[in-house]
Backbone as CSV, one residue per row, in Angstrom:
resi,resn,N_x,N_y,N_z,CA_x,CA_y,CA_z,C_x,C_y,C_z
1,MET,-50.389,81.026,28.921,-48.980,81.364,28.715,-48.172,80.094,28.487
2,GLU,-47.418,80.079,27.394,-46.630,78.888,27.071,-45.445,78.743,28.010
3,LYS,-45.135,77.469,28.335,-43.971,77.204,29.169,-42.694,77.389,28.349
4,GLU,-41.642,77.795,29.041,-40.358,77.964,28.383,-39.795,76.599,27.985
5,THR,-39.225,76.507,26.791,-38.607,75.266,26.338,-37.118,75.283,26.638
6,LYS,-36.650,74.266,27.359,-35.244,74.164,27.740,-34.553,73.095,26.889
7,LYS,-33.337,73.388,26.466,-32.505,72.380,25.814,-31.741,71.642,26.906
8,VAL,-31.940,70.325,26.942,-31.443,69.526,28.062,-30.525,68.411,27.575
9,ALA,-29.519,68.078,28.382,-28.660,66.918,28.116,-28.466,66.147,29.418
10,ILE,-28.393,64.821,29.293,-28.198,63.938,30.446,-26.817,63.301,30.349
11,PHE,-26.061,63.398,31.430,-24.723,62.804,31.480,-24.657,61.814,32.650
12,TYR,-24.205,60.598,32.331,-24.053,59.566,33.352,-22.600,59.484,33.808
13,ASP,-22.376,59.638,35.116,-21.084,59.312,35.711,-21.078,57.793,35.873
14,GLY,-20.529,57.103,34.875,-20.630,55.646,34.816,-20.080,54.935,36.037
15,TRP,-19.006,55.466,36.592,-18.403,54.831,37.784,-19.414,54.803,38.922
16,HIS,-20.109,55.906,39.123,-21.096,56.004,40.204,-22.295,55.093,39.939
17,VAL,-22.873,55.212,38.746,-24.104,54.485,38.442,-23.867,52.978,38.378
18,PHE,-22.840,52.551,37.641,-22.607,51.118,37.422,-22.349,50.399,38.743
19,ARG,-21.536,50.982,39.598,-21.208,50.321,40.862,-22.378,50.296,41.825
20,LYS,-23.232,51.287,41.759,-24.428,51.264,42.594,-25.412,50.207,42.097
21,LEU,-25.493,50.038,40.786,-26.391,49.021,40.225,-25.946,47.618,40.594
22,LEU,-24.627,47.412,40.718,-24.112,46.089,41.072,-24.621,45.627,42.429
23,HIS,-24.966,46.579,43.291,-25.417,46.239,44.642,-26.939,46.212,44.761
24,ARG,-27.619,46.421,43.654,-29.076,46.349,43.681,-29.544,44.946,43.296
25,LYS,-30.797,44.663,43.625,-31.346,43.322,43.389,-31.212,42.932,41.927
26,LYS,-31.546,43.865,41.043,-31.365,43.640,39.609,-30.131,44.412,39.175
27,GLY,-29.109,43.716,38.750,-27.844,44.340,38.386,-27.925,45.115,37.088
28,PRO,-26.788,45.666,36.644,-26.768,46.488,35.426,-27.214,45.750,34.179
29,GLN,-27.035,44.397,34.168,-27.414,43.643,32.975,-28.924,43.599,32.774
30,HIS,-29.700,43.951,33.812,-31.164,43.943,33.697,-31.763,45.342,33.802
31,PHE,-30.921,46.365,33.927,-31.436,47.703,34.186,-32.022,48.319,32.917
32,ASN,-33.154,49.008,33.080,-33.844,49.623,31.946,-33.559,51.129,31.927
33,TYR,-32.598,51.523,31.097,-32.227,52.939,31.026,-33.277,53.778,30.311
34,THR,-34.053,53.152,29.444,-35.131,53.885,28.778,-36.140,54.372,29.800
35,ASN,-36.526,53.490,30.727,-37.453,53.873,31.790,-36.877,54.995,32.652
36,LEU,-35.579,54.899,32.945,-34.939,55.929,33.763,-34.936,57.276,33.037
37,ASN,-34.571,57.262,31.764,-34.557,58.514,30.998,-35.950,59.144,30.936
38,ASN,-36.965,58.301,30.753,-38.337,58.803,30.731,-38.726,59.406,32.083
39,ALA,-38.291,58.744,33.159,-38.591,59.236,34.505,-37.894,60.571,34.767
40,ILE,-36.663,60.700,34.281,-35.917,61.952,34.440,-36.620,63.084,33.702
41,GLU,-37.053,62.799,32.480,-37.739,63.819,31.691,-39.034,64.265,32.372
42,GLN,-39.778,63.316,32.929,-41.012,63.645,33.649,-40.705,64.501,34.870
43,TYR,-39.645,64.146,35.568,-39.244,64.861,36.778,-38.865,66.305,36.448
44,VAL,-38.085,66.487,35.398,-37.663,67.833,34.985,-38.882,68.672,34.589
45,LYS,-39.742,68.086,33.796,-40.931,68.803,33.314,-41.805,69.279,34.463
46,ASP,-42.027,68.397,35.451,-42.934,68.726,36.552,-42.277,69.592,37.623
47,THR,-41.028,69.289,37.939,-40.346,70.014,39.012,-40.019,71.445,38.631
48,LEU,-39.543,71.633,37.399,-39.169,72.971,36.955,-40.285,73.680,36.207
49,ASN,-41.374,72.933,35.915,-42.516,73.485,35.196,-42.091,74.068,33.849
50,VAL,-41.350,73.259,33.096,-40.860,73.700,31.790,-41.111,72.616,30.741
51,GLU,-41.153,73.037,29.501,-41.092,72.105,28.389,-39.606,71.920,28.072
52,TYR,-39.253,70.826,27.429,-37.840,70.562,27.212,-37.615,69.897,25.864
53,LYS,-36.399,70.019,25.387,-35.947,69.280,24.219,-34.689,68.543,24.637
54,LEU,-34.764,67.210,24.683,-33.614,66.413,25.092,-32.656,66.287,23.919
55,CYS,-31.476,66.883,24.051,-30.537,66.977,22.935,-29.447,65.900,22.955
56,TYR,-29.172,65.327,24.115,-28.028,64.405,24.194,-28.118,63.575,25.464
57,LYS,-27.675,62.299,25.344,-27.549,61.415,26.504,-26.196,60.708,26.387
58,GLY,-25.352,60.836,27.405,-24.019,60.253,27.317,-23.575,59.579,28.605
59,TRP,-22.867,58.470,28.441,-22.326,57.684,29.557,-20.807,57.705,29.486
60,TYR,-20.157,58.047,30.601,-18.696,58.111,30.661,-18.212,57.238,31.820
61,GLU,-17.364,56.256,31.469,-16.894,55.326,32.508,-15.444,54.936,32.253
62,GLY,-14.691,54.837,33.334,-13.319,54.360,33.246,-13.263,52.856,33.452
63,ILE,-12.487,52.180,32.627,-12.303,50.737,32.727,-10.804,50.459,32.878
64,GLU,-10.469,49.505,33.752,-9.057,49.168,33.918,-8.421,48.879,32.565
65,LYS,-7.206,49.358,32.380,-6.530,49.236,31.095,-6.444,47.786,30.638
66,SER,-6.312,46.857,31.592,-6.186,45.438,31.251,-7.438,44.904,30.564
67,PHE,-8.582,45.591,30.781,-9.837,45.166,30.159,-9.741,45.233,28.643
68,PHE,-8.958,46.187,28.139,-8.824,46.379,26.706,-7.744,45.482,26.097
69,ASP,-6.990,44.780,26.954,-5.899,43.930,26.478,-5.896,42.623,27.263
70,ILE,-6.403,41.558,26.644,-6.491,40.275,27.342,-5.340,39.349,26.945
71,SER,-4.312,39.919,26.325,-3.182,39.098,25.879,-2.430,38.451,27.044
72,SER,-2.623,39.011,28.255,-1.906,38.471,29.413,-2.538,37.179,29.923
73,LEU,-3.763,36.873,29.464,-4.411,35.643,29.905,-3.755,34.427,29.244
74,ASN,-3.585,33.378,30.013,-2.999,32.151,29.493,-3.538,30.958,30.262
75,ARG,-3.013,29.783,29.981,-3.523,28.560,30.607,-3.291,28.534,32.116
76,LYS,-2.345,29.328,32.580,-2.032,29.341,34.007,-2.909,30.310,34.790
77,THR,-3.762,31.040,34.089,-4.637,32.000,34.768,-5.549,31.266,35.741
78,ASP,-5.595,31.736,36.963,-6.410,31.132,38.012,-7.886,31.088,37.587
79,VAL,-8.566,29.981,37.945,-9.962,29.797,37.544,-10.849,30.914,38.092
80,GLU,-10.651,31.272,39.359,-11.454,32.328,39.960,-11.181,33.678,39.290
81,GLU,-9.921,33.910,38.944,-9.558,35.147,38.261,-10.218,35.196,36.890
82,MET,-10.197,34.036,36.187,-10.831,33.960,34.869,-12.332,34.206,34.981
83,ARG,-12.952,33.614,36.002,-14.393,33.795,36.198,-14.712,35.272,36.447
84,SER,-13.876,35.919,37.247,-14.062,37.337,37.549,-13.937,38.188,36.291
85,ILE,-12.952,37.859,35.454,-12.726,38.611,34.220,-13.903,38.436,33.259
86,ILE,-14.376,37.191,33.134,-15.508,36.918,32.251,-16.758,37.652,32.725
87,LEU,-16.987,37.654,34.038,-18.151,38.345,34.592,-18.058,39.841,34.333
88,LYS,-16.856,40.384,34.456,-16.661,41.813,34.210,-16.970,42.136,32.745
89,TYR,-16.474,41.311,31.828,-16.770,41.506,30.405,-18.270,41.455,30.162
90,TYR,-18.905,40.468,30.754,-20.351,40.291,30.570,-21.117,41.513,31.065
91,ASN,-20.787,41.969,32.274,-21.492,43.114,32.850,-21.293,44.378,32.023
92,VAL,-20.049,44.636,31.630,-19.749,45.855,30.885,-20.406,45.840,29.511
93,HIS,-20.289,44.722,28.798,-20.855,44.650,27.448,-22.379,44.645,27.469
94,THR,-22.966,43.953,28.450,-24.421,43.938,28.555,-24.933,45.315,28.915
95,ASN,-24.210,45.986,29.813,-24.601,47.343,30.193,-24.518,48.282,28.992
96,HIS,-23.475,48.115,28.177,-23.328,48.919,26.962,-24.521,48.696,26.033
97,TYR,-24.962,47.441,25.900,-26.101,47.119,25.049,-27.370,47.791,25.579
98,ARG,-27.568,47.728,26.898,-28.743,48.358,27.510,-28.747,49.867,27.280
99,LEU,-27.581,50.472,27.416,-27.469,51.912,27.195,-27.758,52.271,25.738
100,SER,-27.215,51.476,24.823,-27.431,51.718,23.396,-28.911,51.626,23.042
101,GLU,-29.604,50.655,23.646,-31.054,50.510,23.442,-31.791,51.790,23.818
102,ALA,-31.270,52.465,24.845,-31.926,53.682,25.347,-31.420,54.937,24.654
103,GLY,-30.588,54.764,23.626,-30.090,55.915,22.889,-29.020,56.709,23.617
104,VAL,-28.331,56.044,24.553,-27.274,56.709,25.317,-25.927,56.431,24.650
105,GLU,-25.208,57.479,24.321,-23.878,57.338,23.726,-22.884,56.947,24.819
106,THR,-22.121,55.882,24.586,-21.202,55.391,25.620,-19.750,55.729,25.292
107,THR,-19.033,56.149,26.323,-17.600,56.410,26.212,-16.896,55.677,27.336
108,PHE,-16.084,54.672,26.963,-15.302,53.922,27.942,-13.835,54.306,27.785
109,LEU,-13.229,54.722,28.883,-11.853,55.193,28.848,-10.955,54.303,29.695
110,PRO,-9.803,53.895,29.158,-8.869,53.096,29.958,-8.278,53.927,31.083
111,ILE,-8.290,53.398,32.293,-7.731,54.135,33.427,-6.510,53.404,33.962
112,GLU,-5.514,54.174,34.331,-4.297,53.604,34.916,-3.649,54.650,35.799
113,ASP,-2.884,55.529,35.184,-2.116,56.503,35.966,-3.006,57.496,36.710
114,HIS,-4.023,58.010,36.037,-4.855,59.049,36.640,-6.103,58.479,37.321
115,GLY,-6.282,57.178,37.243,-7.430,56.562,37.886,-8.741,57.176,37.422
116,GLU,-9.730,57.146,38.305,-11.057,57.636,37.957,-11.088,59.151,37.783
117,LYS,-10.099,59.841,38.353,-10.050,61.300,38.217,-9.934,61.702,36.742
118,GLY,-9.191,60.912,35.982,-9.048,61.205,34.561,-10.366,61.130,33.830
119,VAL,-11.232,60.216,34.250,-12.553,60.080,33.636,-13.439,61.260,34.041
120,ASP,-13.318,61.698,35.301,-14.071,62.871,35.750,-13.729,64.081,34.889
121,VAL,-12.444,64.224,34.594,-11.998,65.340,33.755,-12.603,65.216,32.360
122,ALA,-12.597,63.986,31.809,-13.151,63.757,30.473,-14.643,64.084,30.438
123,LEU,-15.362,63.693,31.485,-16.791,63.986,31.545,-17.023,65.493,31.648
124,ALA,-16.214,66.157,32.477,-16.354,67.609,32.639,-16.103,68.334,31.319
125,VAL,-15.088,67.893,30.583,-14.786,68.488,29.275,-15.949,68.249,28.310
126,ALA,-16.490,67.027,28.346,-17.614,66.684,27.465,-18.825,67.566,27.759
127,VAL,-19.105,67.779,29.044,-20.234,68.633,29.423,-20.021,70.052,28.902
128,SER,-18.835,70.596,29.135,-18.529,71.958,28.686,-18.664,72.094,27.177
129,ASN,-18.174,71.093,26.447,-18.251,71.131,24.984,-19.692,71.055,24.490
130,ARG,-20.474,70.166,25.106,-21.873,70.002,24.677,-22.695,71.252,25.006
131,VAL,-22.387,71.883,26.130,-23.081,73.120,26.496,-22.935,74.147,25.384
132,GLU,-21.728,74.250,24.848,-21.465,75.226,23.791,-22.021,74.768,22.448
133,MET,-21.768,73.493,22.099,-22.188,72.984,20.794,-23.705,72.978,20.626
134,LEU,-24.416,72.593,21.694,-25.861,72.421,21.603,-26.644,73.587,22.196
135,ASP,-25.919,74.572,22.716,-26.567,75.747,23.312,-27.551,75.313,24.405
136,LEU,-27.066,74.501,25.323,-27.904,73.914,26.368,-28.331,74.943,27.410
137,ASN,-29.513,74.697,27.993,-29.998,75.504,29.117,-29.897,74.751,30.437
138,LEU,-29.934,73.417,30.337,-29.969,72.599,31.550,-29.165,71.327,31.346
139,VAL,-28.334,71.007,32.335,-27.537,69.784,32.316,-27.960,68.910,33.497
140,ILE,-28.155,67.635,33.228,-28.482,66.672,34.284,-27.322,65.695,34.389
141,ILE,-26.747,65.570,35.581,-25.620,64.660,35.793,-26.011,63.627,36.840
142,LEU,-25.901,62.362,36.484,-26.175,61.290,37.441,-24.872,60.987,38.169
143,THR,-24.738,61.555,39.346,-23.507,61.424,40.119,-23.755,61.850,41.556
144,ASN,-22.804,61.534,42.428,-22.787,62.088,43.778,-21.358,62.499,44.111
145,ASP,-20.617,62.849,43.081,-19.197,63.160,43.215,-19.004,64.676,43.337
146,SER,-18.473,65.095,44.463,-18.258,66.529,44.699,-17.236,67.130,43.744
147,ASP,-16.456,66.292,43.059,-15.472,66.803,42.092,-16.131,67.565,40.949
148,PHE,-17.436,67.345,40.760,-18.135,68.034,39.675,-18.682,69.398,40.096
149,ALA,-18.505,69.770,41.355,-18.997,71.071,41.831,-18.375,72.242,41.064
150,PRO,-17.045,72.236,40.807,-16.461,73.346,40.027,-17.043,73.443,38.612
151,LEU,-17.291,72.280,37.993,-17.899,72.271,36.657,-19.276,72.929,36.709
152,ILE,-20.083,72.539,37.691,-21.431,73.094,37.830,-21.367,74.608,38.032
153,HIS,-20.402,75.048,38.824,-20.216,76.477,39.069,-19.840,77.207,37.785
154,ASN,-18.944,76.598,37.007,-18.456,77.247,35.785,-19.536,77.371,34.714
155,ILE,-20.321,76.306,34.520,-21.355,76.403,33.482,-22.524,77.273,33.935
156,LYS,-22.683,77.396,35.249,-23.733,78.289,35.749,-23.414,79.729,35.387
157,LYS,-22.125,80.080,35.401,-21.706,81.430,35.011,-21.998,81.688,33.535
158,ARG,-22.207,80.602,32.779,-22.543,80.722,31.362,-24.057,80.636,31.144
159,GLY,-24.807,80.661,32.251,-26.262,80.666,32.161,-26.896,79.291,32.093
160,VAL,-26.133,78.248,32.432,-26.636,76.873,32.347,-26.796,76.289,33.752
161,GLU,-28.002,75.849,34.062,-28.266,75.255,35.376,-28.019,73.745,35.341
162,THR,-27.882,73.152,36.544,-27.605,71.713,36.651,-28.511,71.061,37.684
163,ILE,-28.962,69.875,37.341,-29.638,68.992,38.298,-28.755,67.766,38.463
164,THR,-28.516,67.344,39.701,-27.765,66.106,39.923,-28.705,65.053,40.492
165,ILE,-28.499,63.824,40.040,-29.289,62.687,40.506,-28.322,61.632,41.042
166,SER,-28.486,61.284,42.300,-27.581,60.338,42.944,-28.258,58.986,43.138
167,PHE,-27.470,57.922,43.055,-27.975,56.585,43.370,-27.778,56.266,44.849
168,ASP,-27.250,57.212,45.609,-27.121,57.063,47.054,-28.394,57.551,47.737
169,ASP,-28.456,57.391,49.053,-29.581,57.925,49.812,-29.521,59.449,49.830
170,ARG,-30.663,60.081,49.986,-30.714,61.540,49.975,-29.835,62.148,51.068
171,ALA,-29.770,61.464,52.218,-28.994,61.985,53.344,-27.501,62.067,53.038
172,THR,-27.055,61.318,52.029,-25.618,61.291,51.722,-25.263,62.089,50.462
173,ILE,-26.204,62.865,49.935,-25.893,63.699,48.767,-24.813,64.706,49.137
174,SER,-23.848,64.853,48.271,-22.723,65.754,48.501,-23.178,67.185,48.802
175,ASP,-22.645,67.757,49.888,-22.977,69.138,50.248,-22.503,70.113,49.165
176,ALA,-21.345,69.794,48.556,-20.807,70.662,47.506,-21.761,70.722,46.320
177,LEU,-22.377,69.581,45.972,-23.339,69.563,44.875,-24.611,70.325,45.248
178,LYS,-25.035,70.192,46.507,-26.223,70.913,46.962,-26.035,72.421,46.843
179,ARG,-24.832,72.882,47.138,-24.560,74.325,47.093,-24.506,74.852,45.665
180,ARG,-24.030,74.027,44.741,-23.803,74.499,43.369,-24.969,74.230,42.414
181,ALA,-25.612,73.083,42.565,-26.644,72.677,41.606,-27.959,73.404,41.850
182,LEU,-28.736,73.560,40.800,-30.071,74.134,40.926,-30.948,73.239,41.784
183,HIS,-30.738,71.921,41.616,-31.572,70.946,42.324,-30.795,69.645,42.456
184,THR,-30.899,69.002,43.609,-30.284,67.682,43.807,-31.365,66.704,44.245
185,THR,-31.297,65.494,43.721,-32.280,64.483,44.082,-31.642,63.103,43.964
186,THR,-32.457,62.066,44.118,-31.948,60.694,44.040,-32.720,59.897,42.998
187,TYR,-32.125,58.804,42.593,-32.774,57.899,41.644,-34.132,57.440,42.180
188,ASP,-34.169,57.052,43.453,-35.416,56.541,44.036,-36.521,57.597,44.014
189,GLN,-36.160,58.859,44.258,-37.159,59.926,44.243,-37.674,60.191,42.828
190,VAL,-36.782,60.100,41.851,-37.180,60.315,40.458,-38.154,59.226,40.010
191,ILE,-37.849,57.979,40.345,-38.726,56.857,39.987,-40.061,56.962,40.722
192,LYS,-40.018,57.347,41.979,-41.240,57.514,42.760,-42.122,58.591,42.154
193,HIS,-41.519,59.682,41.710,-42.259,60.765,41.075,-42.931,60.299,39.790
194,LYS,-42.211,59.513,39.005,-42.746,58.994,37.742,-43.966,58.111,37.993
195,LYS,-43.869,57.231,38.989,-44.985,56.343,39.315,-46.201,57.140,39.764
196,ALA,-45.963,58.172,40.578,-47.070,59.000,41.051,-47.724,59.740,39.900
197,ALA,-46.914,60.247,38.964,-47.440,60.985,37.802,-48.251,60.058,36.903
198,THR,-47.830,58.796,36.793,-48.508,57.829,35.931,-49.891,57.452,36.471
199,THR,-50.025,57.437,37.814,-51.282,57.013,38.432,-52.296,58.135,38.574
200,LYS,-51.905,59.373,38.215,-52.837,60.500,38.327,-53.979,60.375,37.307
């Protein structure tokens, strides 16, 4: 009996992923998103026992509005402030390059008045639109933000299930996501699963 083929899309909550990577031994400038995407696909295939067609990979992140406008910098800018700004540019642009290498479409949005909540809304809208445009069966969101629980609930009513992957420890996965998502897991568990599958 043939396995059911699912149309799948992966969405990165950039705020969650990028900031968690900054605290890891290898920062975002060295992170291999291709390996992660491959590990996610292996995890989905084995855990749900389905075949899949990966239709879309997207990254959504809010960046301070000043990042898009450096006209305020001048000779009086503090050296430490300048170093911080340069490092931020380096991390963001290098991360964008890494994502592009892995075929992930990047969306960076200036944040100010609505803060990160505005980006959450943009990601939720993007998920809803892609579900309809691509006729998706399964959505994977890399996040641990309970604000996405209503989105997961809404697309489930349209017949679309969700898996969430957190860069936090399993013990700290949002209860709201656990209640709404088909499955919740962590980055470390996904990578561990991939390694185990490779050694079989």
